[in-house]
C-alpha positions in Angstrom: 47.4 86.0 152.0 48.1 82.2 151.9 51.3 80.4 150.7 51.6 77.9 148.0 54.4 75.6 146.8 55.5 75.7 143.2 57.2 72.3 143.3 58.0 69.1 145.3 61.4 67.6 145.2 62.1 64.1 146.4 65.7 63.3 147.3 65.9 59.5 147.4 68.8 57.4 148.6 68.5 53.7 147.8 70.9 51.3 149.6 71.4 47.6 149.3 70.6 47.5 145.6 72.0 44.5 143.6 75.1 45.7 141.8 73.9 44.2 138.4 70.8 46.4 138.5 72.9 49.5 139.0 75.1 48.6 136.0 72.1 48.1 133.7 71.7 51.1 131.4 68.6 49.7 129.6 66.9 49.3 133.1 67.7 52.9 134.0 66.2 54.1 130.8 63.1 51.9 131.3 62.6 53.0 134.9 63.0 56.7 134.1 60.5 56.5 131.3 58.1 54.4 133.4 58.4 56.9 136.3 57.3 59.7 133.9 54.2 57.8 132.9 53.4 56.9 136.5 53.5 60.5 137.7 51.7 61.8 134.6 54.6 64.1 133.6 55.5 65.4 130.1 58.7 64.0 128.6 61.0 66.7 127.0 64.4 65.0 126.6 67.0 62.7 128.2 70.7 62.1 128.6 72.7 59.1 129.9 76.3 58.5 130.8 77.9 55.2 131.7 81.1 55.5 133.7 84.2 53.4 133.4 83.6 51.9 136.8 80.1 50.8 135.8 78.1 53.6 137.4 75.3 55.3 135.4 74.0 58.8 135.4 70.7 59.4 133.7 68.3 62.4 133.6 65.0 63.0 131.9 63.8 66.5 131.5 60.1 66.8 132.0 58.0 69.9 131.4 57.4 69.9 135.1 61.2 69.8 136.0 63.3 66.6 136.0 63.9 63.0 137.2 67.4 61.6 137.6 69.4 58.7 138.8 73.1 58.3 139.7 74.4 54.8 140.6 77.4 53.4 142.5 77.2 49.7 141.8 80.3 49.0 144.0 78.4 50.4 147.0 74.9 49.0 146.1 73.7 52.7 146.2 71.7 54.9 143.9 70.7 58.6 144.3 67.5 59.6 142.7 66.0 63.1 142.3 62.3 63.5 141.5 61.5 67.2 141.1 58.0 68.1 139.9 56.1 71.3 139.6 52.4 71.9 139.4 49.4 70.2 140.9 48.9 67.5 138.2 52.1 65.6 138.8 52.7 63.3 141.8 56.4 62.6 142.5 55.5 59.8 144.9 54.0 57.8 142.0 57.4 58.1 140.2 59.2 57.1 143.5 57.2 53.8 143.6 58.5 52.8 140.1 62.1 53.1 141.3 61.4 51.1 144.4 59.6 48.4 142.4 62.5 47.9 139.9 65.5 48.4 142.2 64.2 46.7 145.4 66.5 48.5 147.8 67.0 47.0 151.3 66.9 50.5 152.8 65.6 53.9 151.5 65.9 57.4 152.8 63.6 60.0 151.3 63.5 63.7 151.9 60.7 65.8 150.4 61.6 69.4 149.9 58.9 72.0 149.1 60.3 74.2 146.3 59.2 77.7 145.6 57.1 78.6 148.6 55.4 81.8 147.4 52.4 83.9 148.3 49.2 82.6 146.8 
């Protein structure tokens, strides 16, 4: 019997991002929505928080799991999670949207196979 993966989870660390971009709530909302379209996911809901220090946390729930961003403008850093399930959604397409808009000088990405089960 073979094995299959139920989901793919990209853990993305973006460094060297301009502080102004990481303070921008409207940009975060636009990027999350555009990333959903790019990976062909199904939007279910969203929530955003702006912290006193200027950082932003945002998450969109998709039928196929979730996409989120957490920013630290004072460090030029953003943490992004792109967790997708099923064969129809490509998390790497969503990743490209974040890179295009935030233009980090350095990125570290780890892809985790989620739910490895017998086929």
